[in-house]
C-alpha positions as CSV (number, residue, x, y, z in Angstrom):
1,X,0.2,0.0,-0.1
2,X,1.5,3.6,-1.0
3,X,2.2,5.9,1.9
4,X,1.0,9.4,1.8
5,X,2.3,12.1,4.2
6,X,0.2,15.2,4.7
7,X,1.8,18.3,6.2
8,X,1.4,22.0,6.3
9,X,2.9,25.2,7.7
10,X,-0.4,26.6,9.3
11,X,-0.2,24.4,12.2
12,X,-2.5,21.3,13.4
13,X,-5.5,23.8,13.8
14,X,-5.7,24.6,10.0
15,X,-8.8,23.0,8.6
16,X,-7.0,23.2,5.1
17,X,-4.7,20.3,6.4
18,X,-7.5,18.1,7.0
19,X,-9.5,18.8,4.0
20,X,-6.4,17.7,2.1
21,X,-6.0,14.6,4.2
22,X,-9.7,13.7,3.5
23,X,-9.3,14.2,0.0
24,X,-6.5,11.4,-0.4
25,X,-6.9,9.1,2.6
26,X,-8.5,6.4,0.6
27,X,-5.4,6.3,-1.8
28,X,-2.9,4.7,0.7
29,X,-1.8,4.8,4.2
30,X,-2.0,8.5,5.0
31,X,-0.4,10.3,8.1
32,X,-0.5,13.7,9.3
33,X,2.5,15.5,10.5
34,X,2.1,19.1,11.4
35,X,3.4,22.0,13.6
36,X,2.2,23.2,17.0
37,X,2.1,26.7,15.9
38,X,1.8,28.5,12.5
39,X,5.1,28.9,10.8
40,X,4.2,30.7,7.6
41,X,6.7,32.5,5.5
42,X,9.6,30.6,7.3
43,X,11.0,29.2,4.2
44,X,13.5,26.2,4.4
45,X,14.0,26.6,8.2
46,X,15.7,23.5,10.0
47,X,16.0,23.4,13.7
48,X,19.9,22.8,14.3
49,X,20.4,24.3,17.7
50,X,17.2,23.1,19.9
51,X,15.8,19.8,20.7
52,X,12.6,18.9,19.1
53,X,9.2,17.6,20.6
54,X,7.1,15.1,18.5
55,X,3.8,14.0,20.0
56,X,0.7,12.1,18.9
57,X,-2.6,14.0,19.6
58,X,-6.0,13.5,18.7
59,X,-7.7,16.4,17.2
60,X,-11.3,16.4,16.1
61,X,-11.3,12.8,15.3
62,X,-7.9,12.9,13.4
63,X,-4.6,11.4,14.6
64,X,-2.1,13.9,14.2
65,X,1.8,14.0,14.9
66,X,2.8,17.5,16.0
67,X,6.2,19.1,16.5
68,X,7.4,22.3,18.0
69,X,9.8,22.6,15.1
70,X,9.4,24.0,11.7
71,X,7.5,22.4,8.8
72,X,10.9,20.6,7.3
73,X,11.4,19.5,10.8
74,X,8.2,17.6,10.8
75,X,9.1,15.9,7.5
76,X,12.4,14.9,8.8
77,X,11.0,13.4,12.1
78,X,8.5,11.4,10.2
79,X,11.1,9.7,8.1
80,X,14.0,9.6,10.2
81,X,12.2,8.9,13.9
82,X,9.1,7.2,12.7
83,X,10.6,5.3,9.7
84,X,7.6,6.5,7.6
85,X,8.8,6.7,4.2
86,X,6.2,8.2,1.9
87,X,5.8,7.6,-1.7
88,X,4.5,11.2,-2.1
89,X,4.3,14.3,0.3
90,X,1.3,16.7,0.2
91,X,1.8,20.1,1.9
92,X,-1.2,22.4,2.5
93,X,-3.7,23.5,1.8
94,X,-2.1,26.9,2.8
95,X,-4.0,29.8,3.9
96,X,-3.0,32.3,1.2
97,X,-1.8,31.7,-2.4
98,X,1.9,31.0,-3.1
99,X,2.3,32.5,-6.5
100,X,5.6,33.5,-8.1
101,X,9.1,32.1,-7.5
102,X,9.5,35.1,-4.8
103,X,6.7,33.5,-2.7
104,X,8.0,29.9,-3.4
105,X,11.3,30.9,-1.6
106,X,9.5,32.5,1.3
107,X,6.7,29.8,1.8
108,X,6.8,27.0,4.3
109,X,4.3,25.2,2.5
110,X,6.7,24.9,-0.5
111,X,9.7,24.3,1.7
112,X,8.4,20.8,2.8
113,X,7.5,19.9,-0.8
114,X,11.1,21.1,-2.0
115,X,12.8,19.3,0.9
116,X,10.9,16.0,0.0
117,X,11.9,16.5,-3.7
118,X,15.6,16.8,-2.7
119,X,15.1,13.4,-1.1
120,X,13.7,12.1,-4.2
121,X,10.1,11.9,-3.1
122,X,7.6,13.5,-5.4
123,X,5.5,16.3,-3.6
124,X,2.7,18.4,-4.4
125,X,2.1,21.8,-2.7
126,X,-1.4,23.2,-2.3
127,X,-2.2,26.8,-1.6
128,X,-5.5,28.7,-1.7
129,X,-6.5,32.5,-2.1
130,X,-8.2,32.6,1.2
131,X,-7.5,34.3,4.3
132,X,-8.8,32.2,7.4
133,X,-9.4,28.8,8.4
134,X,-13.1,29.1,8.2
135,X,-13.1,29.6,4.3
136,X,-12.1,25.9,3.8
137,X,-15.9,25.2,4.8
138,X,-16.9,26.8,1.6
139,X,-18.4,24.2,-0.6
140,X,-16.5,25.6,-3.9
141,X,-13.4,25.3,-2.1
142,X,-14.0,21.9,-0.7
143,X,-14.9,20.7,-4.4
144,X,-11.9,22.4,-6.1
145,X,-9.5,20.8,-3.4
146,X,-11.1,17.3,-3.2
147,X,-11.2,17.0,-7.2
148,X,-7.7,18.3,-7.8
149,X,-5.8,16.9,-4.8
150,X,-7.1,13.4,-5.2
151,X,-6.7,13.2,-8.9
152,X,-3.2,14.4,-8.9
153,X,-2.2,12.5,-6.1
154,X,-3.5,9.5,-7.6
155,X,-1.4,10.0,-10.8
156,X,1.5,10.7,-9.0
157,X,1.3,7.3,-7.1
158,X,0.7,5.4,-10.4
159,X,3.0,7.1,-12.9
160,X,5.3,9.5,-10.8
161,X,5.9,13.1,-12.0
162,X,7.3,13.8,-15.5
163,X,11.0,13.9,-16.3
164,X,12.6,16.9,-15.1
165,X,9.8,17.9,-12.7
166,X,10.5,17.5,-9.0
167,X,7.2,18.9,-7.4
168,X,4.0,20.8,-8.5
169,X,2.7,23.8,-7.0
170,X,-0.9,24.3,-7.1
171,X,-2.9,27.4,-6.5
172,X,-6.8,27.7,-5.9
173,X,-8.3,30.9,-6.6
174,X,-10.9,32.3,-4.3
175,X,-14.2,31.0,-4.7
176,X,-15.5,34.3,-5.9
177,X,-13.0,34.5,-8.5
178,X,-13.0,30.8,-9.7
179,X,-14.2,30.4,-13.4
180,X,-14.2,26.7,-13.4
181,X,-10.9,26.4,-15.3
182,X,-7.3,24.9,-14.6
183,X,-4.0,26.1,-16.2
184,X,-0.3,24.7,-16.4
185,X,1.5,27.9,-15.8
186,X,5.1,28.8,-15.2
187,X,6.0,30.8,-11.9
188,X,6.3,34.5,-12.3
189,X,9.7,35.7,-11.2
190,X,8.2,38.5,-8.7
191,X,5.0,39.2,-7.4
192,X,5.7,42.5,-5.5
193,X,8.3,45.0,-4.7
194,X,8.9,46.4,-1.2
195,X,7.7,49.5,0.2
196,X,7.5,50.6,3.9
197,X,5.4,52.9,5.9
198,X,7.1,54.8,8.7
199,X,5.3,55.0,11.9
200,X,6.1,56.1,15.5
201,X,5.8,53.9,18.5
202,X,4.5,55.2,21.9
203,X,7.7,56.7,22.8
204,X,8.2,58.3,19.6
205,X,10.6,56.3,18.0
206,X,10.2,55.2,14.4
207,X,9.5,51.8,13.0
208,X,8.7,50.5,9.6
209,X,5.6,48.1,8.2
210,X,6.3,46.4,4.9
211,X,3.3,47.3,2.5
212,X,4.2,45.2,-0.7
213,X,3.3,46.9,-4.0
214,X,1.9,44.5,-6.5
215,X,3.4,44.1,-9.9
216,X,1.4,43.7,-13.1
217,X,0.8,40.1,-13.8
218,X,2.4,38.5,-16.9
219,X,0.0,36.2,-19.3
220,X,1.2,32.4,-19.0
221,X,2.2,32.8,-15.3
222,X,0.8,31.3,-12.2
223,X,-0.2,34.9,-10.8
224,X,-2.1,35.7,-14.0
225,X,-3.7,32.3,-14.3
226,X,-5.2,32.5,-10.7
227,X,-5.6,36.2,-10.1
228,X,-6.7,37.5,-13.4
229,X,-8.2,34.5,-15.1
230,X,-9.6,32.9,-12.1
231,X,-8.1,29.4,-12.8
232,X,-6.5,26.9,-10.7
233,X,-2.8,27.1,-11.6
234,X,-0.6,24.0,-11.6
235,X,3.1,24.8,-11.7
236,X,5.9,22.3,-12.4
237,X,9.0,23.1,-10.5
238,X,12.6,21.6,-10.3
239,X,14.8,21.9,-7.4
240,X,18.0,21.8,-9.6
241,X,19.3,25.1,-9.1
242,X,22.3,24.5,-11.3
243,X,22.6,26.8,-14.4
244,X,24.7,26.1,-17.5
245,X,27.7,28.5,-17.2
246,X,27.5,31.3,-19.7
247,X,30.6,31.7,-22.2
248,X,31.4,34.8,-20.1
249,X,31.5,33.0,-17.0
250,X,33.8,30.5,-18.5
251,X,36.3,33.2,-19.8
252,X,36.4,34.8,-16.3
253,X,37.2,31.5,-14.7
254,X,39.8,30.7,-17.1
255,X,41.6,34.1,-16.4
256,X,41.2,33.5,-12.7
257,X,42.7,30.1,-13.0
258,X,45.7,31.4,-14.7
259,X,46.3,34.0,-11.8
260,X,45.9,31.1,-9.3
261,X,48.4,28.9,-10.9
262,X,50.9,32.0,-10.4
263,X,50.2,32.1,-6.7
264,X,50.8,28.3,-6.4
265,X,54.2,28.4,-8.3
266,X,55.7,31.2,-6.3
């Protein structure tokens, strides 16, 4: 029987976690691992300098393994401590979309999927354009997640991911925006640029509040598909960050090597 690990970064209290679990629980042996507290936007954090707890709890009829570490810690604990080697890792459903490469590198939801991919495990990361846990009760959100999560998970278990693809990032539009469509899209490079509002604390000292300014979405990207077209976006991603060296880079390296040989020969 295939093994399915379901996790998230919004803590074990999130309804999106259990919506995802319920969507796939009949496809294999599914287990839930989560964090005690929300760990959104923590990126690829790993706990190196503190001990970790891992407890089995009962929450609203679900058996959940919870840790006081990060989302990536939860994945590591499942595999290394419980010896639960999944055939696929599902992360989400996140409160808030994770559109663009900019968000991919910030997101705890994507971090778990990326870590699984680095370990050779196919992974699916699910995010939704919702603001609070209660929006996962919306019948349109429920229907979108159950349909897409189940079918994509079934496909990956049967056939794996396509060559060159390590994980899929799936983003659901808000139920008000959804037009009943789904798109395979590329991840936009950036979603927003930083701007700050200066305010004063009670002692008259300045502090700064980040106010992201949105960039215009480009057609063909995940941002455009979800936020403009009202479609579910499916974005294939690779964790291989190696780039083919440009000719100019090779030229510089050869010059450096020539100079370094002079140092060794002196």
